[in-house]
N, CA, C and O atoms as a CHARMM CRD file, in Angstrom:
* protein
*
  356
    1    1 UNK  N     20.41600 -55.25100 -27.33400 PROA 1      0.00000
    2    1 UNK  CA    20.33000 -53.85300 -27.71200 PROA 1      0.00000
    3    1 UNK  C     20.59500 -52.99600 -26.47400 PROA 1      0.00000
    4    1 UNK  O     20.02100 -53.24200 -25.41300 PROA 1      0.00000
    5    2 UNK  N     21.46300 -51.99300 -26.60800 PROA 2      0.00000
    6    2 UNK  CA    21.79300 -51.09800 -25.51200 PROA 2      0.00000
    7    2 UNK  C     20.86600 -49.88900 -25.52700 PROA 2      0.00000
    8    2 UNK  O     20.64900 -49.27300 -26.57100 PROA 2      0.00000
    9    3 UNK  N     20.32000 -49.55500 -24.35700 PROA 3      0.00000
   10    3 UNK  CA    19.41200 -48.41500 -24.23300 PROA 3      0.00000
   11    3 UNK  C     20.13600 -47.28700 -23.52200 PROA 3      0.00000
   12    3 UNK  O     20.71800 -47.48700 -22.45600 PROA 3      0.00000
   13    4 UNK  N     20.10200 -46.11200 -24.10800 PROA 4      0.00000
   14    4 UNK  CA    20.73300 -44.93700 -23.51600 PROA 4      0.00000
   15    4 UNK  C     19.92200 -44.43900 -22.32500 PROA 4      0.00000
   16    4 UNK  O     18.69300 -44.49800 -22.33500 PROA 4      0.00000
   17    5 UNK  N     20.62100 -43.94600 -21.29300 PROA 5      0.00000
   18    5 UNK  CA    19.96000 -43.38200 -20.12500 PROA 5      0.00000
   19    5 UNK  C     19.55500 -41.92800 -20.34200 PROA 5      0.00000
   20    5 UNK  O     18.77500 -41.39100 -19.55600 PROA 5      0.00000
   21    6 UNK  N     20.06300 -41.28200 -21.38100 PROA 6      0.00000
   22    6 UNK  CA    19.74900 -39.87600 -21.62500 PROA 6      0.00000
   23    6 UNK  C     18.43400 -39.74100 -22.38300 PROA 6      0.00000
   24    6 UNK  O     18.09800 -40.55100 -23.24700 PROA 6      0.00000
   25    7 UNK  N     17.70900 -38.69500 -22.02900 PROA 7      0.00000
   26    7 UNK  CA    16.42000 -38.44900 -22.67100 PROA 7      0.00000
   27    7 UNK  C     16.50500 -37.39400 -23.76400 PROA 7      0.00000
   28    7 UNK  O     15.47800 -36.97900 -24.30100 PROA 7      0.00000
   29    8 UNK  N     17.69900 -36.95900 -24.09700 PROA 8      0.00000
   30    8 UNK  CA    17.88800 -35.91000 -25.08200 PROA 8      0.00000
   31    8 UNK  C     19.14400 -36.22700 -25.87600 PROA 8      0.00000
   32    8 UNK  O     19.89900 -37.13400 -25.52400 PROA 8      0.00000
   33    9 UNK  N     19.36000 -35.49100 -26.92300 PROA 9      0.00000
   34    9 UNK  CA    20.55800 -35.62900 -27.74800 PROA 9      0.00000
   35    9 UNK  C     21.04200 -34.23800 -28.11700 PROA 9      0.00000
   36    9 UNK  O     20.27000 -33.43400 -28.64000 PROA 9      0.00000
   37   10 UNK  N     22.31200 -33.94100 -27.85400 PROA 10     0.00000
   38   10 UNK  CA    22.84300 -32.63600 -28.25300 PROA 10     0.00000
   39   10 UNK  C     22.84700 -32.56500 -29.77500 PROA 10     0.00000
   40   10 UNK  O     23.41800 -33.42800 -30.44200 PROA 10     0.00000
   41   11 UNK  N     22.21800 -31.54800 -30.31200 PROA 11     0.00000
   42   11 UNK  CA    22.16200 -31.39500 -31.75700 PROA 11     0.00000
   43   11 UNK  C     23.24500 -30.45100 -32.25300 PROA 11     0.00000
   44   11 UNK  O     23.93600 -30.76000 -33.22400 PROA 11     0.00000
   45   12 UNK  N     23.39800 -29.33000 -31.61400 PROA 12     0.00000
   46   12 UNK  CA    24.44900 -28.38400 -31.97000 PROA 12     0.00000
   47   12 UNK  C     24.71500 -27.48100 -30.77500 PROA 12     0.00000
   48   12 UNK  O     24.06200 -27.60900 -29.73900 PROA 12     0.00000
   49   13 UNK  N     25.65300 -26.58500 -30.91400 PROA 13     0.00000
   50   13 UNK  CA    26.04200 -25.74500 -29.78100 PROA 13     0.00000
   51   13 UNK  C     25.38900 -24.36800 -29.81100 PROA 13     0.00000
   52   13 UNK  O     25.77000 -23.50000 -29.02600 PROA 13     0.00000
   53   14 UNK  N     24.42500 -24.14300 -30.68300 PROA 14     0.00000
   54   14 UNK  CA    23.82600 -22.81300 -30.78300 PROA 14     0.00000
   55   14 UNK  C     23.02100 -22.42200 -29.54500 PROA 14     0.00000
   56   14 UNK  O     22.82900 -21.23300 -29.29100 PROA 14     0.00000
   57   15 UNK  N     22.54800 -23.40100 -28.77100 PROA 15     0.00000
   58   15 UNK  CA    21.74000 -23.10600 -27.59400 PROA 15     0.00000
   59   15 UNK  C     22.55700 -23.02500 -26.31200 PROA 15     0.00000
   60   15 UNK  O     21.99200 -22.82700 -25.23600 PROA 15     0.00000
   61   16 UNK  N     23.88000 -23.17500 -26.40600 PROA 16     0.00000
   62   16 UNK  CA    24.69900 -23.09600 -25.20600 PROA 16     0.00000
   63   16 UNK  C     24.62200 -21.70500 -24.59600 PROA 16     0.00000
   64   16 UNK  O     24.53000 -20.70300 -25.30400 PROA 16     0.00000
   65   17 UNK  N     24.66100 -21.66500 -23.27900 PROA 17     0.00000
   66   17 UNK  CA    24.64100 -20.40100 -22.56100 PROA 17     0.00000
   67   17 UNK  C     26.07800 -19.93400 -22.37000 PROA 17     0.00000
   68   17 UNK  O     26.92300 -20.68600 -21.88500 PROA 17     0.00000
   69   18 UNK  N     26.34900 -18.70200 -22.75100 PROA 18     0.00000
   70   18 UNK  CA    27.63600 -18.07200 -22.48000 PROA 18     0.00000
   71   18 UNK  C     27.32100 -16.83200 -21.64500 PROA 18     0.00000
   72   18 UNK  O     26.74900 -15.86200 -22.14200 PROA 18     0.00000
   73   19 UNK  N     27.70200 -16.88100 -20.37900 PROA 19     0.00000
   74   19 UNK  CA    27.36000 -15.79900 -19.46200 PROA 19     0.00000
   75   19 UNK  C     28.27900 -14.59400 -19.63700 PROA 19     0.00000
   76   19 UNK  O     29.49600 -14.73800 -19.74900 PROA 19     0.00000
   77   20 UNK  N     27.69000 -13.42500 -19.65900 PROA 20     0.00000
   78   20 UNK  CA    28.46500 -12.18200 -19.65400 PROA 20     0.00000
   79   20 UNK  C     28.96400 -11.94600 -18.22400 PROA 20     0.00000
   80   20 UNK  O     28.45800 -12.56700 -17.28900 PROA 20     0.00000
   81   21 UNK  N     29.93900 -11.06900 -18.04400 PROA 21     0.00000
   82   21 UNK  CA    30.37700 -10.75200 -16.66900 PROA 21     0.00000
   83   21 UNK  C     29.22000 -10.29300 -15.77400 PROA 21     0.00000
   84   21 UNK  O     29.15900 -10.66600 -14.60300 PROA 21     0.00000
   85   22 UNK  N     28.30900  -9.48900 -16.31700 PROA 22     0.00000
   86   22 UNK  CA    27.14900  -9.02900 -15.53400 PROA 22     0.00000
   87   22 UNK  C     26.26300 -10.20500 -15.13000 PROA 22     0.00000
   88   22 UNK  O     25.80800 -10.28000 -13.98900 PROA 22     0.00000
   89   23 UNK  N     26.01900 -11.12300 -16.06700 PROA 23     0.00000
   90   23 UNK  CA    25.19400 -12.28800 -15.75800 PROA 23     0.00000
   91   23 UNK  C     25.86400 -13.17300 -14.70100 PROA 23     0.00000
   92   23 UNK  O     25.19400 -13.70400 -13.81600 PROA 23     0.00000
   93   24 UNK  N     27.18700 -13.32900 -14.79800 PROA 24     0.00000
   94   24 UNK  CA    27.91000 -14.12100 -13.80100 PROA 24     0.00000
   95   24 UNK  C     27.74400 -13.51900 -12.41300 PROA 24     0.00000
   96   24 UNK  O     27.51000 -14.24200 -11.44400 PROA 24     0.00000
   97   25 UNK  N     27.86400 -12.20300 -12.31400 PROA 25     0.00000
   98   25 UNK  CA    27.68400 -11.51900 -11.03200 PROA 25     0.00000
   99   25 UNK  C     26.27700 -11.76000 -10.47500 PROA 25     0.00000
  100   25 UNK  O     26.10400 -11.98300  -9.27700 PROA 25     0.00000
  101   26 UNK  N     25.27700 -11.71200 -11.36000 PROA 26     0.00000
  102   26 UNK  CA    23.90000 -11.90400 -10.91900 PROA 26     0.00000
  103   26 UNK  C     23.65700 -13.35000 -10.47900 PROA 26     0.00000
  104   26 UNK  O     22.95700 -13.58700  -9.49400 PROA 26     0.00000
  105   27 UNK  N     24.22700 -14.31200 -11.20000 PROA 27     0.00000
  106   27 UNK  CA    24.09300 -15.71600 -10.81900 PROA 27     0.00000
  107   27 UNK  C     24.77200 -15.94600  -9.46700 PROA 27     0.00000
  108   27 UNK  O     24.23000 -16.65100  -8.61600 PROA 27     0.00000
  109   28 UNK  N     25.94500 -15.36100  -9.26600 PROA 28     0.00000
  110   28 UNK  CA    26.64800 -15.47400  -7.98800 PROA 28     0.00000
  111   28 UNK  C     25.80200 -14.88000  -6.86800 PROA 28     0.00000
  112   28 UNK  O     25.68900 -15.47500  -5.79600 PROA 28     0.00000
  113   29 UNK  N     25.21200 -13.72000  -7.10500 PROA 29     0.00000
  114   29 UNK  CA    24.37000 -13.07100  -6.10200 PROA 29     0.00000
  115   29 UNK  C     23.17600 -13.94800  -5.74200 PROA 29     0.00000
  116   29 UNK  O     22.84000 -14.08900  -4.56600 PROA 29     0.00000
  117   30 UNK  N     22.54000 -14.53100  -6.73800 PROA 30     0.00000
  118   30 UNK  CA    21.39400 -15.41600  -6.49500 PROA 30     0.00000
  119   30 UNK  C     21.84300 -16.62300  -5.68300 PROA 30     0.00000
  120   30 UNK  O     21.19300 -16.99400  -4.70500 PROA 30     0.00000
  121   31 UNK  N     22.95400 -17.23800  -6.08600 PROA 31     0.00000
  122   31 UNK  CA    23.45800 -18.43700  -5.40600 PROA 31     0.00000
  123   31 UNK  C     23.78700 -18.13900  -3.94200 PROA 31     0.00000
  124   31 UNK  O     23.44300 -18.91700  -3.05300 PROA 31     0.00000
  125   32 UNK  N     24.44800 -17.02000  -3.70000 PROA 32     0.00000
  126   32 UNK  CA    24.80000 -16.65100  -2.32900 PROA 32     0.00000
  127   32 UNK  C     23.57400 -16.31600  -1.48500 PROA 32     0.00000
  128   32 UNK  O     23.62400 -16.38000  -0.25700 PROA 32     0.00000
  129   33 UNK  N     22.47700 -15.96200  -2.14300 PROA 33     0.00000
  130   33 UNK  CA    21.26000 -15.59100  -1.43000 PROA 33     0.00000
  131   33 UNK  C     20.33300 -16.74700  -1.09400 PROA 33     0.00000
  132   33 UNK  O     19.26300 -16.53100  -0.52500 PROA 33     0.00000
  133   34 UNK  N     20.71900 -17.96500  -1.43300 PROA 34     0.00000
  134   34 UNK  CA    19.86900 -19.12700  -1.14200 PROA 34     0.00000
  135   34 UNK  C     20.09600 -19.53400   0.31000 PROA 34     0.00000
  136   34 UNK  O     20.97900 -20.33800   0.61000 PROA 34     0.00000
  137   35 UNK  N     19.30000 -18.97900   1.19100 PROA 35     0.00000
  138   35 UNK  CA    19.50700 -19.14900   2.63200 PROA 35     0.00000
  139   35 UNK  C     19.24300 -20.56100   3.12500 PROA 35     0.00000
  140   35 UNK  O     19.69600 -20.93100   4.20700 PROA 35     0.00000
  141   36 UNK  N     18.51600 -21.35500   2.34800 PROA 36     0.00000
  142   36 UNK  CA    18.21400 -22.72200   2.76800 PROA 36     0.00000
  143   36 UNK  C     19.43800 -23.64000   2.69800 PROA 36     0.00000
  144   36 UNK  O     19.43400 -24.73700   3.25700 PROA 36     0.00000
  145   37 UNK  N     20.48300 -23.17900   2.00500 PROA 37     0.00000
  146   37 UNK  CA    21.71600 -23.94400   1.85400 PROA 37     0.00000
  147   37 UNK  C     22.78900 -23.30100   2.72500 PROA 37     0.00000
  148   37 UNK  O     22.91900 -22.07700   2.75800 PROA 37     0.00000
  149   38 UNK  N     23.55300 -24.12600   3.42700 PROA 38     0.00000
  150   38 UNK  CA    24.62100 -23.63300   4.29300 PROA 38     0.00000
  151   38 UNK  C     25.56800 -22.72100   3.51600 PROA 38     0.00000
  152   38 UNK  O     25.88900 -22.98700   2.35800 PROA 38     0.00000
  153   39 UNK  N     26.01300 -21.64300   4.16500 PROA 39     0.00000
  154   39 UNK  CA    26.87500 -20.65200   3.50900 PROA 39     0.00000
  155   39 UNK  C     28.15600 -21.26700   2.95000 PROA 39     0.00000
  156   39 UNK  O     28.60300 -20.86800   1.87500 PROA 39     0.00000
  157   40 UNK  N     28.74500 -22.20700   3.63800 PROA 40     0.00000
  158   40 UNK  CA    29.96800 -22.86400   3.15900 PROA 40     0.00000
  159   40 UNK  C     29.71300 -23.57600   1.84200 PROA 40     0.00000
  160   40 UNK  O     30.52600 -23.49300   0.92100 PROA 40     0.00000
  161   41 UNK  N     28.59900 -24.27000   1.74800 PROA 41     0.00000
  162   41 UNK  CA    28.23700 -24.99100   0.51500 PROA 41     0.00000
  163   41 UNK  C     27.97600 -24.00400  -0.61400 PROA 41     0.00000
  164   41 UNK  O     28.40000 -24.22900  -1.74800 PROA 41     0.00000
  165   42 UNK  N     27.27900 -22.91000  -0.30700 PROA 42     0.00000
  166   42 UNK  CA    27.00800 -21.88800  -1.33900 PROA 42     0.00000
  167   42 UNK  C     28.31500 -21.35700  -1.91600 PROA 42     0.00000
  168   42 UNK  O     28.45000 -21.23600  -3.13400 PROA 42     0.00000
  169   43 UNK  N     29.26900 -21.04200  -1.06000 PROA 43     0.00000
  170   43 UNK  CA    30.55500 -20.51500  -1.52600 PROA 43     0.00000
  171   43 UNK  C     31.31300 -21.54100  -2.36100 PROA 43     0.00000
  172   43 UNK  O     31.94100 -21.18600  -3.35800 PROA 43     0.00000
  173   44 UNK  N     31.25900 -22.79700  -1.96600 PROA 44     0.00000
  174   44 UNK  CA    31.93100 -23.85300  -2.72200 PROA 44     0.00000
  175   44 UNK  C     31.27900 -24.08300  -4.09100 PROA 44     0.00000
  176   44 UNK  O     31.95000 -24.48600  -5.04100 PROA 44     0.00000
  177   45 UNK  N     29.97900 -23.82600  -4.18600 PROA 45     0.00000
  178   45 UNK  CA    29.23500 -24.11100  -5.41000 PROA 45     0.00000
  179   45 UNK  C     29.31800 -23.01000  -6.46700 PROA 45     0.00000
  180   45 UNK  O     28.92800 -23.23800  -7.61200 PROA 45     0.00000
  181   46 UNK  N     29.81000 -21.83500  -6.11700 PROA 46     0.00000
  182   46 UNK  CA    29.76300 -20.69300  -7.04500 PROA 46     0.00000
  183   46 UNK  C     30.35600 -21.00400  -8.40900 PROA 46     0.00000
  184   46 UNK  O     29.68400 -20.83600  -9.42600 PROA 46     0.00000
  185   47 UNK  N     31.59700 -21.45300  -8.44600 PROA 47     0.00000
  186   47 UNK  CA    32.25400 -21.74100  -9.72800 PROA 47     0.00000
  187   47 UNK  C     31.56000 -22.88500 -10.45200 PROA 47     0.00000
  188   47 UNK  O     31.43200 -22.86100 -11.67600 PROA 47     0.00000
  189   48 UNK  N     31.10800 -23.89800  -9.69300 PROA 48     0.00000
  190   48 UNK  CA    30.44200 -25.04400 -10.30700 PROA 48     0.00000
  191   48 UNK  C     29.12100 -24.64200 -10.95200 PROA 48     0.00000
  192   48 UNK  O     28.77500 -25.14700 -12.02000 PROA 48     0.00000
  193   49 UNK  N     28.38300 -23.74000 -10.31500 PROA 49     0.00000
  194   49 UNK  CA    27.11800 -23.27800 -10.89200 PROA 49     0.00000
  195   49 UNK  C     27.38000 -22.56600 -12.22300 PROA 49     0.00000
  196   49 UNK  O     26.68000 -22.81900 -13.20400 PROA 49     0.00000
  197   50 UNK  N     28.36900 -21.69200 -12.26500 PROA 50     0.00000
  198   50 UNK  CA    28.71600 -20.97300 -13.50600 PROA 50     0.00000
  199   50 UNK  C     29.11000 -21.96800 -14.59200 PROA 50     0.00000
  200   50 UNK  O     28.61000 -21.89700 -15.71400 PROA 50     0.00000
  201   51 UNK  N     30.00900 -22.89800 -14.25600 PROA 51     0.00000
  202   51 UNK  CA    30.45700 -23.89700 -15.23800 PROA 51     0.00000
  203   51 UNK  C     29.31300 -24.77800 -15.70800 PROA 51     0.00000
  204   51 UNK  O     29.22700 -25.10900 -16.89000 PROA 51     0.00000
  205   52 UNK  N     28.43200 -25.16000 -14.78900 PROA 52     0.00000
  206   52 UNK  CA    27.30100 -26.01000 -15.13800 PROA 52     0.00000
  207   52 UNK  C     26.34000 -25.27800 -16.06600 PROA 52     0.00000
  208   52 UNK  O     25.84400 -25.86900 -17.02500 PROA 52     0.00000
  209   53 UNK  N     26.07000 -24.01100 -15.80200 PROA 53     0.00000
  210   53 UNK  CA    25.19400 -23.24600 -16.69200 PROA 53     0.00000
  211   53 UNK  C     25.73900 -23.18200 -18.11400 PROA 53     0.00000
  212   53 UNK  O     24.97100 -23.10600 -19.07300 PROA 53     0.00000
  213   54 UNK  N     27.05300 -23.21400 -18.25100 PROA 54     0.00000
  214   54 UNK  CA    27.68400 -23.06800 -19.56700 PROA 54     0.00000
  215   54 UNK  C     28.11500 -24.41300 -20.16500 PROA 54     0.00000
  216   54 UNK  O     28.87000 -24.43200 -21.13700 PROA 54     0.00000
  217   55 UNK  N     27.65300 -25.53500 -19.60700 PROA 55     0.00000
  218   55 UNK  CA    28.12300 -26.83700 -20.07200 PROA 55     0.00000
  219   55 UNK  C     27.43800 -27.35400 -21.33200 PROA 55     0.00000
  220   55 UNK  O     27.79600 -28.41900 -21.83500 PROA 55     0.00000
  221   56 UNK  N     26.47300 -26.62600 -21.84200 PROA 56     0.00000
  222   56 UNK  CA    25.80900 -27.02000 -23.08700 PROA 56     0.00000
  223   56 UNK  C     24.64000 -27.96500 -22.90000 PROA 56     0.00000
  224   56 UNK  O     24.06900 -28.42200 -23.89100 PROA 56     0.00000
  225   57 UNK  N     24.26200 -28.27500 -21.67900 PROA 57     0.00000
  226   57 UNK  CA    23.11800 -29.15700 -21.44100 PROA 57     0.00000
  227   57 UNK  C     21.86100 -28.47300 -21.97100 PROA 57     0.00000
  228   57 UNK  O     21.63300 -27.29800 -21.68500 PROA 57     0.00000
  229   58 UNK  N     21.05100 -29.18500 -22.73300 PROA 58     0.00000
  230   58 UNK  CA    19.87700 -28.55000 -23.35900 PROA 58     0.00000
  231   58 UNK  C     18.78600 -28.12000 -22.37900 PROA 58     0.00000
  232   58 UNK  O     17.88600 -27.37200 -22.76300 PROA 58     0.00000
  233   59 UNK  N     18.84200 -28.56900 -21.13500 PROA 59     0.00000
  234   59 UNK  CA    17.82600 -28.15600 -20.15800 PROA 59     0.00000
  235   59 UNK  C     18.24600 -26.94300 -19.33500 PROA 59     0.00000
  236   59 UNK  O     17.44400 -26.43100 -18.55500 PROA 59     0.00000
  237   60 UNK  N     19.47700 -26.47300 -19.48800 PROA 60     0.00000
  238   60 UNK  CA    19.93700 -25.28800 -18.76100 PROA 60     0.00000
  239   60 UNK  C     19.13000 -24.06500 -19.19200 PROA 60     0.00000
  240   60 UNK  O     18.83200 -23.88900 -20.37300 PROA 60     0.00000
  241   61 UNK  N     18.78700 -23.23600 -18.23100 PROA 61     0.00000
  242   61 UNK  CA    18.00500 -22.03100 -18.52300 PROA 61     0.00000
  243   61 UNK  C     18.41300 -20.88100 -17.61500 PROA 61     0.00000
  244   61 UNK  O     18.73000 -21.07600 -16.44200 PROA 61     0.00000
  245   62 UNK  N     18.40000 -19.68300 -18.17900 PROA 62     0.00000
  246   62 UNK  CA    18.46500 -18.44300 -17.41000 PROA 62     0.00000
  247   62 UNK  C     17.07300 -17.84800 -17.43800 PROA 62     0.00000
  248   62 UNK  O     16.43200 -17.80900 -18.48800 PROA 62     0.00000
  249   63 UNK  N     16.60700 -17.39100 -16.31000 PROA 63     0.00000
  250   63 UNK  CA    15.31500 -16.71200 -16.23300 PROA 63     0.00000
  251   63 UNK  C     15.64600 -15.23000 -16.11400 PROA 63     0.00000
  252   63 UNK  O     16.20900 -14.78200 -15.11500 PROA 63     0.00000
  253   64 UNK  N     15.28500 -14.47600 -17.15200 PROA 64     0.00000
  254   64 UNK  CA    15.66000 -13.06600 -17.20200 PROA 64     0.00000
  255   64 UNK  C     14.43800 -12.16800 -17.34000 PROA 64     0.00000
  256   64 UNK  O     13.42800 -12.53300 -17.94100 PROA 64     0.00000
  257   65 UNK  N     14.56800 -10.98900 -16.76400 PROA 65     0.00000
  258   65 UNK  CA    13.55600  -9.94800 -16.90600 PROA 65     0.00000
  259   65 UNK  C     14.28800  -8.62200 -17.01900 PROA 65     0.00000
  260   65 UNK  O     15.11300  -8.28600 -16.17000 PROA 65     0.00000
  261   66 UNK  N     13.98600  -7.87700 -18.05800 PROA 66     0.00000
  262   66 UNK  CA    14.61800  -6.57700 -18.29400 PROA 66     0.00000
  263   66 UNK  C     16.14700  -6.67400 -18.24700 PROA 66     0.00000
  264   66 UNK  O     16.81500  -5.84200 -17.63200 PROA 66     0.00000
  265   67 UNK  N     16.68500  -7.70200 -18.90500 PROA 67     0.00000
  266   67 UNK  CA    18.13300  -7.93200 -19.02200 PROA 67     0.00000
  267   67 UNK  C     18.81900  -8.23300 -17.68900 PROA 67     0.00000
  268   67 UNK  O     20.03400  -8.08100 -17.56700 PROA 67     0.00000
  269   68 UNK  N     18.05100  -8.65600 -16.69900 PROA 68     0.00000
  270   68 UNK  CA    18.61000  -9.05300 -15.40900 PROA 68     0.00000
  271   68 UNK  C     18.27300 -10.51400 -15.15700 PROA 68     0.00000
  272   68 UNK  O     17.14500 -10.94400 -15.39700 PROA 68     0.00000
  273   69 UNK  N     19.24600 -11.27800 -14.67600 PROA 69     0.00000
  274   69 UNK  CA    19.01600 -12.67600 -14.33800 PROA 69     0.00000
  275   69 UNK  C     18.23700 -12.72700 -13.03400 PROA 69     0.00000
  276   69 UNK  O     18.67400 -12.19100 -12.01500 PROA 69     0.00000
  277   70 UNK  N     17.08200 -13.37700 -13.07500 PROA 70     0.00000
  278   70 UNK  CA    16.25300 -13.51300 -11.88400 PROA 70     0.00000
  279   70 UNK  C     16.24200 -14.94200 -11.36300 PROA 70     0.00000
  280   70 UNK  O     15.74500 -15.20300 -10.26700 PROA 70     0.00000
  281   71 UNK  N     16.78800 -15.86700 -12.14300 PROA 71     0.00000
  282   71 UNK  CA    16.83100 -17.26300 -11.71400 PROA 71     0.00000
  283   71 UNK  C     17.55500 -18.09800 -12.74400 PROA 71     0.00000
  284   71 UNK  O     17.89700 -17.62000 -13.82600 PROA 71     0.00000
  285   72 UNK  N     17.78500 -19.35000 -12.39600 PROA 72     0.00000
  286   72 UNK  CA    18.46100 -20.25900 -13.31800 PROA 72     0.00000
  287   72 UNK  C     18.14800 -21.70600 -12.97900 PROA 72     0.00000
  288   72 UNK  O     17.77400 -22.03400 -11.85300 PROA 72     0.00000
  289   73 UNK  N     18.31000 -22.56400 -13.98000 PROA 73     0.00000
  290   73 UNK  CA    18.29700 -24.01200 -13.81500 PROA 73     0.00000
  291   73 UNK  C     19.54800 -24.50400 -14.51400 PROA 73     0.00000
  292   73 UNK  O     19.74800 -24.22300 -15.69600 PROA 73     0.00000
  293   74 UNK  N     20.39200 -25.23500 -13.80200 PROA 74     0.00000
  294   74 UNK  CA    21.67200 -25.69900 -14.34000 PROA 74     0.00000
  295   74 UNK  C     21.78700 -27.21000 -14.13600 PROA 74     0.00000
  296   74 UNK  O     21.85900 -27.67700 -13.00000 PROA 74     0.00000
  297   75 UNK  N     21.80400 -27.97400 -15.22800 PROA 75     0.00000
  298   75 UNK  CA    21.80600 -29.43700 -15.17900 PROA 75     0.00000
  299   75 UNK  C     23.19300 -30.01500 -15.42800 PROA 75     0.00000
  300   75 UNK  O     23.95900 -29.50500 -16.24600 PROA 75     0.00000
  301   76 UNK  N     23.49300 -31.07400 -14.71500 PROA 76     0.00000
  302   76 UNK  CA    24.66600 -31.91500 -14.95800 PROA 76     0.00000
  303   76 UNK  C     24.16600 -33.32900 -15.18200 PROA 76     0.00000
  304   76 UNK  O     23.10400 -33.69900 -14.68100 PROA 76     0.00000
  305   77 UNK  N     24.91600 -34.12200 -15.92700 PROA 77     0.00000
  306   77 UNK  CA    24.51300 -35.50500 -16.17100 PROA 77     0.00000
  307   77 UNK  C     25.11400 -36.49100 -15.18400 PROA 77     0.00000
  308   77 UNK  O     24.64400 -37.62500 -15.09800 PROA 77     0.00000
  309   78 UNK  N     26.13900 -36.09400 -14.43700 PROA 78     0.00000
  310   78 UNK  CA    26.79000 -37.08400 -13.58400 PROA 78     0.00000
  311   78 UNK  C     26.03800 -37.38500 -12.29300 PROA 78     0.00000
  312   78 UNK  O     26.35800 -38.35800 -11.61100 PROA 78     0.00000
  313   79 UNK  N     25.05500 -36.57900 -11.94700 PROA 79     0.00000
  314   79 UNK  CA    24.21600 -36.86900 -10.78900 PROA 79     0.00000
  315   79 UNK  C     22.78800 -37.00000 -11.29900 PROA 79     0.00000
  316   79 UNK  O     22.17100 -36.01400 -11.70200 PROA 79     0.00000
  317   80 UNK  N     22.27500 -38.21100 -11.27900 PROA 80     0.00000
  318   80 UNK  CA    20.95400 -38.47300 -11.84900 PROA 80     0.00000
  319   80 UNK  C     19.86700 -37.67600 -11.11500 PROA 80     0.00000
  320   80 UNK  O     19.82100 -37.63700  -9.88600 PROA 80     0.00000
  321   81 UNK  N     19.01100 -37.05400 -11.89600 PROA 81     0.00000
  322   81 UNK  CA    17.84600 -36.32600 -11.38200 PROA 81     0.00000
  323   81 UNK  C     18.20100 -35.18300 -10.43200 PROA 81     0.00000
  324   81 UNK  O     17.45600 -34.91400  -9.49000 PROA 81     0.00000
  325   82 UNK  N     19.31800 -34.51500 -10.66400 PROA 82     0.00000
  326   82 UNK  CA    19.71700 -33.41500  -9.80100 PROA 82     0.00000
  327   82 UNK  C     20.14100 -32.21600 -10.64000 PROA 82     0.00000
  328   82 UNK  O     20.77100 -32.36500 -11.68700 PROA 82     0.00000
  329   83 UNK  N     19.78800 -31.03700 -10.16800 PROA 83     0.00000
  330   83 UNK  CA    20.16200 -29.80200 -10.86200 PROA 83     0.00000
  331   83 UNK  C     20.33200 -28.69500  -9.84100 PROA 83     0.00000
  332   83 UNK  O     19.79300 -28.76300  -8.73700 PROA 83     0.00000
  333   84 UNK  N     21.09000 -27.66800 -10.22100 PROA 84     0.00000
  334   84 UNK  CA    21.14300 -26.45100  -9.42200 PROA 84     0.00000
  335   84 UNK  C     19.96800 -25.58200  -9.82900 PROA 84     0.00000
  336   84 UNK  O     19.67100 -25.45500 -11.01700 PROA 84     0.00000
  337   85 UNK  N     19.30500 -24.98900  -8.86500 PROA 85     0.00000
  338   85 UNK  CA    18.26900 -24.01200  -9.16900 PROA 85     0.00000
  339   85 UNK  C     18.46600 -22.81100  -8.24700 PROA 85     0.00000
  340   85 UNK  O     18.91800 -22.95100  -7.11000 PROA 85     0.00000
  341   86 UNK  N     18.12900 -21.66200  -8.74400 PROA 86     0.00000
  342   86 UNK  CA    18.21800 -20.46000  -7.94300 PROA 86     0.00000
  343   86 UNK  C     17.23700 -19.43200  -8.46100 PROA 86     0.00000
  344   86 UNK  O     16.94300 -19.39500  -9.65600 PROA 86     0.00000
  345   87 UNK  N     16.72800 -18.59500  -7.57100 PROA 87     0.00000
  346   87 UNK  CA    15.79500 -17.55400  -8.00400 PROA 87     0.00000
  347   87 UNK  C     15.99900 -16.30900  -7.14900 PROA 87     0.00000
  348   87 UNK  O     16.48300 -16.36500  -6.01900 PROA 87     0.00000
  349   88 UNK  N     15.61200 -15.19400  -7.73400 PROA 88     0.00000
  350   88 UNK  CA    15.75400 -13.89900  -7.06300 PROA 88     0.00000
  351   88 UNK  C     14.43900 -13.13500  -7.19700 PROA 88     0.00000
  352   88 UNK  O     14.43100 -11.94100  -7.49700 PROA 88     0.00000
  353   89 UNK  N     13.34200 -13.82800  -6.97300 PROA 89     0.00000
  354   89 UNK  CA    12.02800 -13.17300  -7.08600 PROA 89     0.00000
  355   89 UNK  C     11.07200 -13.76100  -6.09000 PROA 89     0.00000
  356   89 UNK  O      9.91500 -13.34600  -6.02600 PROA 89     0.00000
């Protein structure tokens, strides 16, 4: 019997995140503001963070307050136990 490594199952696409232009700008601002990560890496990660947030992974989240993105969690499956995280609070 084969055991799946995934702990979830995609049920439908209704929970996928589709970022508005304003949300993309805010996510970029948060990503660029993560001082613990080298600036070169932050710049290289910008497009990947946006794409990862919109990849349909059920654990992806935007943290919003008053229609402003204050943080995010963006999961990929190709790197085990790793995710992008960012916050602006």
